[in-house]
N, C-alpha and C positions, 0 to 999 in steps of 0.2 A: 514461544508458546502461543497458542491461540487463546482468545477470550472465551470465558464460560458462554455457553449458548443459552439463549433467552427465547422460549417459545411465544408466539404471539397470543395464543389462547391459554390463560390460566387453566392449571388442572382442576377439573370438575366443573368448569364454567360452561353454561349453555351457549353454543355459538351464536344463535339469534339474539339472545339478550345482550350478550357482550358486544354484537355488531351495532345494536341500537345504543348502547352507552357510549361506544366509540364515535358514531355520528354525532351525538350530543356533545362530546368533548371537543370534536373537531370544529362544530359550528360555534361552539363558545370561543375557541381559539381564533377562528376567523373573524368573528365580530367583536372580539375584545372584551367578552364578558368573563367575570371571574368565576372560575368553577372549582368547586372543592376536589374533585377528582382530575387526575392528570394521567395522560398516557404514558407508556414506557418512555424512559429518557431518550432512547435512540430515535423513537418517533417524535417525541416533544422537540428535540433539537432540529430535526428534519423539517417539522411543521414551520418552525421559527425561521429557518432558512428560507423556506418557500414563501413566506410571507414577506421577507425582506428583498426576495428577489422579484416579487410581484407575479408568481406564477398563477394563472387564473385557476381558482379552486374548483370551477365547474367543468372547464374543457381541457386546461393545460395548454400546451401548444405543441403541435406536432411539426417536425422539421421535415423538409422533403426526404424521401426515401432514396439512399445513396444508389446510384448506378451499379450495375452488376459487376463491371469491371473494377471499381474501386472496392467493392465487397471482397472480390477474389484477391486484391492486392493486399488488403487488411488481413485476410485469412493467413496469408503466408507471412506477412510482417509481423504479426502479433505474437508468434511463437506459440500459439494455442492449436494449431493443427497437429502438432505431434502427440498431444494429450487428448485429442478428440475421441480416438478409440476408448481410452479408459473411461471417459465421461459417458459415451454412449452405452458401453457395456454395463456400467453401474447403474445408470438412470433411465434409459430410454424405455426398457421393458416395464419398469414400474410406472413410468408415466403412461404408458398405453393403457396398462391394466387398470389404473386408477383415475383415468379421466383427467390426466395433466399432459403438459408438454415440457420439453427440456429445451432451454434456451442458453446459448453460449454468446456472450458479448466481450468486446474488447475493452481496454482500459478507459476508453472514451464513452463507453456506453452504447457503441454501435452494434447492433444485433448481426452476428455472422452466421449462426447455424440455429436451426429449429428443428424438432422431431417429436413424435409423439402421437396423441390422440388426433384423428382426422376432424372429429367434431370440434374439439377444443382449438386446434389450428385455425378452423374457419372462424371461430369466434374471436381469436385472436386477430385475424385479418381485419374484421370488422372494426376492431378498436385501433387499428394501425400498428399492432404489435407484430411486426414481420420482419424478415430478413432485410437489412439495409436501413431500418429505422433506428434513431437515436432514443435510447432509454435511460439517459441520465437523469438525474432527479431535477437538474436545473431546467430540463426540457418538460418532462412529463409529471414533475412532482414526485413525492415521497412513493417509492416502490422498492422492491426487494434489490432489483438489479442496481439502479442508481444509487440508492442509499447504502448499499454493501460497498460499493465504489468509494463513496465518501468516508463512510465509518471504518472502511478497511477491516471488516469483520462479517461473519455469517449474520444474516438478518432475515427474519420471517416477517411478512406484513400481510394483515388480515383485514379484508373489507374497509371500513372506514378509516383505517390507519393510512390508506392511500389518500394523499392529500387531494387528488382530483376526483370528483364526484362520480364520473363514468367509470372509474376502476374499482368501485366499492363492491362490484359483483365478483371480484377476483381474490384469490389468496396466492401468495408466491414466497418462496424461500430460496435464497441465494448465498453463495459463499465466494469470496474473492480467491483468485489463484495468483500466487506471488513467484517471481523468478528467483531462482536460487543465487543468481549472480550479484544482485543488488537488494534483494528484499522488497522490491517494489511490486505493486500490484500490476499484472499485465491482463487481466480479464477477470470474468465472473461467470459462475455455472448457476443456472436457475432452474426450479421446477415451479410452474404455474398452472392454475386451473380454477374452476369455479369455487367460490367462496364457501360453499357448503361442503366441499371436499377437504377442508383444512384438517391437517393431522400433525400433532407436536413433534412425531418422529421424523416427519420429512426434513426439517431442518438439520437434524443430527445425520441424516444419511447424505444429504447434499454436501455437508461439511467433510464428512468422511471420504466421500469420493473425490472431493477437491484436494484433500490431503494425500490420497493416493496419485493424483495427477502431479502434485508437486513433488512426490517422491520420484516419479518418472523424470521429471525436469531435472532434480538433483543427480540422479544416476547418469543422465545424458551429460550433464556438465562435467561429472568425474571423468567419463570417457573422453570428452574432449580435451581435458586437461592432460590426460595420459597421453593423448596423441600429440599434444604440443610439447610435452616433456620429451617424448622420443625424437621428435623433430629438432628440439633446441640442444639437445645433449652434445652433438657433435660440435656444435658452434661454441658452446659454453667451455668445453674442456681446452679449447685452443686460446681462451682469453686468459690474461693476466688480471690479477686484482679480484674484485668482486662484481657479481652480476647476477641478475635474475631474469629468468624467462616468465613472462606473465601474459595472461590472455588480455582481451581488449578491457575487461573490468578490473583488471589488477590483481587477479588470483594467481598465485605463485605456482608455477608447474614444475620448476626446477631452479636450482641455484649453485653458485660456485664462489667460495671464499667468504660466504656470508652465513650466519645463523638463519635457517629457514624459517619463514613465517608463512601465515595463510595467505595474506592479502596486502598489497600497498595501496595507498590512495593515490590514483591517477586523476589528473584533471579530466573534464568532461570531453575535451577534444585534445587529441595527441597526434603529433606530427614527428616524422624522423629528425633527428638532430638534438640539440641541447634542451632540456628542461630543467626546471627547478622543483624539487620535491621536498617537503617539510621533513626535517630530520635527516635529509640525506644532501642537501644542497644541489649543485649542479650535477645532472646525470646525462649521460649519453643514450639516446634511444635509437634503436635499429629495428626495422620491420621483420617480423616473422609471419607466416601465414596463420592467421587467427590470433596474432598477439604481437609481443614485443620483446626484445632483449633490452634490459635496462642496465647500463654500466654505471656503477656508483664510482665517480671519479675521485671521491676522497677530499673534495674541497668543502669542509663543513663549516668554514667561517661564515658562509653565507646561508646556512641551514635554517636559521631561526626566522619564522614569519614575523611580519612587521605589524599586520593588522588582519582581522578577520570580520566577516559579515555573515550573520545567520539569517537567511531569507525564508521566511515562513508565509510568504503572499500568495504562493502558488499552490497547486495540489501536491507537489512534491517538495520537500524541505531541501535547501541547498546550502552548502558552505562555500563562502567565497574567501579564498586565502591569498593573501599578497605577501610576497617576498621580495628580494632585490630585483627591481625591474620587472617583476612578473606578478601577475594576477590570474589565478585559474579558479574554476568552479568544480565542486564534487557533490554528487547527490548523497543524501543520508538516508539510511534505514529508518523505518518508523520509531524504533527504541532509541536509536541514536539522535534523531531529531527531538525527542522528548528529553533526553539528557542534555543535550546542548542547550535547549531553551532554559532548562533549570539552571544551568551554570551561567548563563547569561543573565538571569534574573537574580543570581545570588553570587555577585562578585567576590565576596570574601570567602566563598567555598561552601561545600556541603560534604559531610562524613557519608560514609557508606551506609549507617543506619539512617541518617535524614533522608537520603536519596531513597532507600527501601520504602520509607514511609511515603515520600513524595510520588514514587512510581507505582507502588502496590498497596500502600496503606498497611503494610506489615513489616515491622522492624526486624523480623527474623529472615528476611530475604537477603541479607547482606552478602551472602555468596553468589547470588545472581547478579547483584549489582557489581560486585568486584570482578565478575568474569566479563560483563558487558563493558566496564571501564578499561579493562586491560585490552580488549580488542579495539576500542575507540582510541585509546593513546597509542596503540601500535600503528593505527591507520593514519593518525594525525600526530606525529611525533612533533614535540616541542610546543604544542598548543595547550595541552591540559597537563597540570601537575596534581600531585596527590597529597594527602595528609594536610588539610582536607582536599578533596577534588576541587579543582578551581581553574579558571583560565589563567595562562602564563602571565607573570607580571610583565609590564611594559607594552603588552598588546594594545593596539587601537581597536576597539570592538564596536560594532553597530548591530542592532536587532531590528530587522524589518518585519512588521506585524501586519496581518490582513485587516481591513477596514471594519469588519464586524467581529465581536467576540467569539460567536459560534463558528467562525471560519478558522479560528486557531487550532491546528492539529486536530480536525474534527474526529479523527479515528481514535484518539487517545481515551484510554478509560483511567489514566493515571490520576489520582485523587487531586494532586496539586495543579494539574492542568484542567482537569474537568471542571472545577469550580469557576475558572476564568472564562469558560464559553458556555455555561449553562444559560438557557433563557431567563431573562430578568422580568 
């Protein structure tokens, strides 16, 4: 479920007056002056990150423009090329008619495509806002593309909400694009233009088009799973015992001798041969075009993990799981990263009601919590117990946190996590 959208310009507010107020708040933040008024939380948190990173508030820093051959490689490698027609059909005409440009960047903030108003494209060139440039916020400061990548939600940035002064004449709205395979952000789509053209509905439109693109990615994934199922069935029917045909991300296409599940947790790197999986013990892995056959060999004595490490120091959360003579890593979806963090912080456990309050501030969301916990426990069998939800007894645990509070799961809007990284 996507987070509620928050427009940059309050309803009924005069854009010029609001821009002046934002400029004053930004100046106060940069100089350390206490101000009674504060920008929106997503902007305040970004400004705080920029101050800690030492981003120049007047000019930022522009990385060299990426060579054309590297841009082309990233276009194909990002997985964004297949949804580019949807993004263009939904946004380019609007951009041209309203004096904006549409921009698509990858998960690192590298701009891969631009289109729209010729006049605005020329202005963007003068700013360095061009194909091959990096527009992550740790390079050019608070902006819709870079901040949407960090916050992992749709963001609109207006005028002096941009941390770097030279960007104050711009307004932009961007929404992240997530892979259906692992829930991770693979890129972002953005509409940008002169600050005077700000419109609250732009953010909703960009987010809606991003959701259409994600639907296309999900449908493509289902087609690939069906192809894998047809390919794997002849091999599965010849096998004794239990086996699964899974894609490279662990999504189950077919199974034999085993209750069907949606997904199993594969390590980040898989090779043919024996591997250890939590809850299943030692398994035999055989390659398939586009995936693997996983043969469950039934040796469950070694199925229980011995230790786990939750690594939150990078942009993507990762769970490092150790078993008998084996250690492997598995990336976490944003929601599962939040839940794992809370379980690490509360070793005695949390009830469904407590987790609903932690995650949503609403004790009535226990159904949503139980559904997420069911998926998490199926993915990491033997690691999480219930009644209350907690890490399994006897596990050695370690929690790796980023150096600054605002870097802790910066995408999270969960009340129990948000308070841990709000600027102090």
